[in-house]
N, C-alpha and C positions, 0 to 999 in steps of 0.2 A: 485813648484820652489821657493825660498827667491826672492824677489823684489829685483831689481836693484838699489842701493844706489846714489840717483841722488843728484847733487847740480847746484846751479842755478848761474851766473854772471849776473847784471843787471833785471830788472823785479820788479822793486819796488812797493810801495801802488799804483802810479797814472801812473804805465806803463801800455798798452793796453798788447801788445804783452807778457809779464811775465806769466800773469793771462792764455792766453789761451793755453802756452806753459804748463801750470801746472796744467790744466785741460785735455789737450790731453794726458799729461803723464799716467793721471791715470784711466784713459777710461777704457782700456783692464785690471789694473789693475797688469801692471808690472815694477812698479817704484814707487821707494819713494824718497819725496826729505828730506835730513836729512842737509844737509849744505846751504849755501847761502852769496854772498860777492853782496846783493840787490842794491847798489846802489853806486856812488864814495863821496858822501858824508856820513862819516860815522853815524853820527845821525839820516841819515836816514835810513840807510843800520841796524842800529842797529832796528827803531822803523820798517820798512818793516819785519823784520825778526821775532820780537816776535809777530807781527799781527799774522805773517801764525804758529808762535811757532816752531820754526824750533831748531831743538837740538842745532847746530851751527851754530854762527852769525860771520860775518869776516868783518872787515872794509874795507878789496880789496882784490882782487883776488888774487896776488900773494903770500899774507901771506895763503888765504885759499888753494892754490894749493901745496905750500909748507907744509902745517902741515897734511892736508888731507891724501896727498901720502904716510905721516910717520904714520897716523892711521891704527890701524889690519882692523877696518870697517869703516875705510874712502870711500869716493866718489868711486863709479867705473866710475859715467859718469859724465859729467858737460854740461847743458843747457845756451848757451852764446845767451844774448837777449839784449845786449848794442845796443847804436847808432853804427853804421857802422864801424866809425874809429875805436872803441876799439874791434873790433872781432880779430884782426889778434895778438895783444900783449896778448888776455887773451887766446884765442886758446893756443898759443905757449907754455905760460906758463903750461899748462895741459896737451900738447900733449908729451912733454920733461917728462911730470913724469908717461908716460904710464898711465892716465887717458882717456878715450874714451870724446871724443867731438860731441855732437849735437847743432850745430850752426844757428840761424835764418839768413835770406839771407837779401840783395848780401853778398858773401863771406868776402869781404871786401872796403874798401871805397878805393881803389886805385890797378891799375893793378900790382905795385913794390910789392904792401903786398900781392896782391893774390898770386903771384911767389913764394913768400919768404913763405906763409901759406902753398903750395903746398909742399915743398920740405923738412918742418918742419915735416907734415903728411907723406911724405914719410919715414922720418927718425924714427918715432915713431911706437912701436909697437900697438899702439892704434886706434883706427876708430876713423872715422870723418863721420860724417850723416849730411848733408845741408840741412833744413825743405825749401822745395819746396813741400811744402804739397799738391799743387792741382795734385800732382801725386798722391796721395793718395788714391782718390776717383775711386770708383769700376769704374762708367762708362770710365773714361780714361784709368784704364787699361784693361775694355776692349775693346776701341779703338786703344790702341797698340797693343793687342793681335790680332785682325783683320787685320791691315798692316799687322804685321810681318808674318801674314797667306796669305799676298796675294789677300784678299777680296774684295779689292780696286782696285788692281791691281800696278803698277809701282805708284807712286805717281809724280804728277806735279805740283801742284799749293797747297800752304798752306797759310791761311789766319786766320789770330790771332790776338783779339784785348783785350783791356781793360782800358775801358774808368772810370773813377768815378769825382765826382766834388766837392770833399768836400775843393779843394784847389784854387776855383773857384775866392774868393775872398781873401786878405792879411790875414792872421790869424797867433795870437798869442800865441796859445796854443802851451804846449810841443809840442805834435807830431807835430804841423807844423814845428815849431821852428825849429827841428834839423834835420827835413827828407828837409827843404828846407837851409842850411846851410852847403856849398859845404865842409868847414873843417870837417863837420861830415859826412856827408852823402855820399861826394864823388862829384866827378862831374855831376853826373848824380841827375836829380829828380826825374820826371816821370818814366825816362830811368831805371834807378837802382832799387827804390820803386816796380813798378809794372811791366815796361818793361820788366826785368829781369822773371817775371813770367811768362807771355806771349812768350820767347824765350826761356826759360825752356820747360815748356809745348809742344811746337812744336816740340823740339829736342826728346822729352821723346815720344810722341805718333808717329812722323814720325822715330825713329831713324835716322834723317838728319842730318848733319853738315851745319850750316851758313859757306861759302866760301867767302862771301862781299857782303858789304852793302852798301849804299846810305840811309842818315837820314839828315830829315829836323827838327830842335828842336827847340823851342820856350819858352819864357818865358815871355807869357802874360799878369799876373800879374806885375804893373810897379817896379821895383825895386827888382822883386826874381832874384835873382842868379844861381839859374839852372832851366833846361828846368821844364816845366808844360806839353807839350804838344809834340809829336814826332809820324811824319810819316817815317816809314822806309821799303824801298823796298829790299827786299833779295834776293841771289843765294845760293840755298843751292848745296854741292858737289852731282855728280849726273844727275844736268840738271832743277830739280824741282827750281820754282819760291816762293817767296812769300812776302806777305803783313805785316806788323803788324804796328797797331795804340794803342799807350798808353796815355791817359790822364787824369789828376787830374783835369778839368776846363772842364767839359763837362756835363753843369747841366742836371738833371733827370738822369744821371748813377751814380749810386750806385757800384756796384765791380762787372761790367757787362763782365767779361772774357769768350768769346765766341772763337771757333777753327771753323773751316770751313777745310777740306783736302778732294780734289778731284784728284784721280787716273786713270788710264788708263779706269778702268770700273765700278768704282761707288763712292760715294763718303760721306763723316760722317761730323756731326755737331753735337757737345755740346758747352752746356753754364751752368756756373760757378752757377748762380743763379737760374737754374734748374737741377741741377746736376744729379740726380738720373733716367734721359733719355737720349738716344743716337739717333738719328737718323743714320738710314742707306740707302743711295740710291744707289742701283743697277741700272746702264744705263739701261733706256728703261723699269724701273718699278716701280710701287709704292712705296714711301718712307717706310720702316719698322721702329717702334718704339722699341726697345730694353729699357728695363727697369730693375734697379739693382734688382738682383736676383731674375728676371723674365723669361719666357721662351724666349733660345734663346742665355741667356746672360753665357758665357764662364768660363771655372776654374780661368783666371785671377780677372775677376772682383768678382767671386763668393769667393774666399779664405780670399778677403777685405771686404764683406761684415759680418753685424752681425745682421740685423733682415731681417723678411719677406719683400718681396715687396710690396709696397704701403706706408709703414712706410718711410719717410721719412730721409736719412742719407745727413749729409753737411757738412759747415764748420769744426766745431770741430772733427770730425768721422773722416775727412779724416787727419786733422793733429794728429789724433791718430793713424792712421795706418801709418804714416811714426815712430813715436816713437816705435809702436810696429815691424815693420820691424829693428827697432835700438836693440830692447830687443832681438829679434831674434839672430841676429849677435854677440849681446856682448855674449850672453850664449853658441854660439858658440865658441866665441874664448876664454869664461872660460876654455871648454873642451879641445880648444887645436883643433877645428874641423873650416874646410870651412861652413858656414850655407848653408840653403838649397836653391838650385839655382833659387827656384821659388821668396827668398827674395830681395826685388827693394827697394833702398831706393838713392837719390841724394848725391854724394860725392863730395871729396874736387876738383876733374875736371871738375865735371859739375860746382860746383862755380865759376871757375877759366873761363869756356865757357862765363858766364855770368856777369862777369867783361870784359872780352875781349868785348864782346858784346857793355857794355856801352861806355868801350872805343871806338869801333871805329864808334860809334854813334857820341858822339862830336869830334871827328879828321873828320869825313865826313862833319857834319854841317857848321864847320868851313871851309871846304874847297867849302862852297858853294852847299852843298850836294853831293859830289865827290863820287866814288865809293871808297871803300877802301878795302881791304883785311881782314880778320881776322886769 
């Protein structure tokens, strides 16, 4: 089948996440990048597009959306990899022209924009995919399948954390600059950048929604305008309780996303820095180690594994799974069919839940960590 024609907004020469998206889109050979508006600065957009050898290079995303929608061989999907405040205006332009959107997280920089984007996606015939890439890891899929199959019983406790250390000191390089600017990142700092990943992972594996939370947010670096550390207590619908910690001022922690889930009859534990393993502990028994594509791994993990056990798959492959799931859905859409029910990817509604989480954390912390509902 022909590769899906892909465009990109943002992700120019010095942008980290743009390169990740480009690699992820090509790992399973399902997409071909053919157009881009890679920077808000026309000169840089041109230089970045030329460096990638793009056939069509644009100075701005609106110009790109209009022209590509008119071309017979225009893009079928667009990856939006800009700072958060540009997600909504860029996505809106492509959605209203029927072009599928693959958008980086968080969904938007404000809750008002998130709600508007949900409406735009609902009005459009195009698909909307949000790249919460950790949902693409095989052993995360394994954990989700085990919870759904009641292997650990009814979930009682969820503990999830995502500490990093790269913003421990005041930084001035590009990635730090926009992520600590509330006008571009939104009101949440660590809560928006990595807390949304932790929140999404808890929802994805357990199938539970947060009912209310109490958050204590801090900006430990003097002068910082957004949080760089958050402790959040969670109450889920159905009675489960949880704790979420995200931090970008934790020296020695790089990308230490970890989740522990405890049910009535057992527990699960997974760590992003050792992603090919999932620990399962039935109550009263020895811990069981499940490995990616190894003995005991189920169908959900197997369908997104690419290579035999013992050969590590990680960040880029997990990201590529989201792109491949998007490709599955787009190809089904081409044929006027529903995608296979096993195809899973984060949607615009998952994005809305993430922005609601950020908003609730900020509101709670402003009220001395009072409990607030989502």
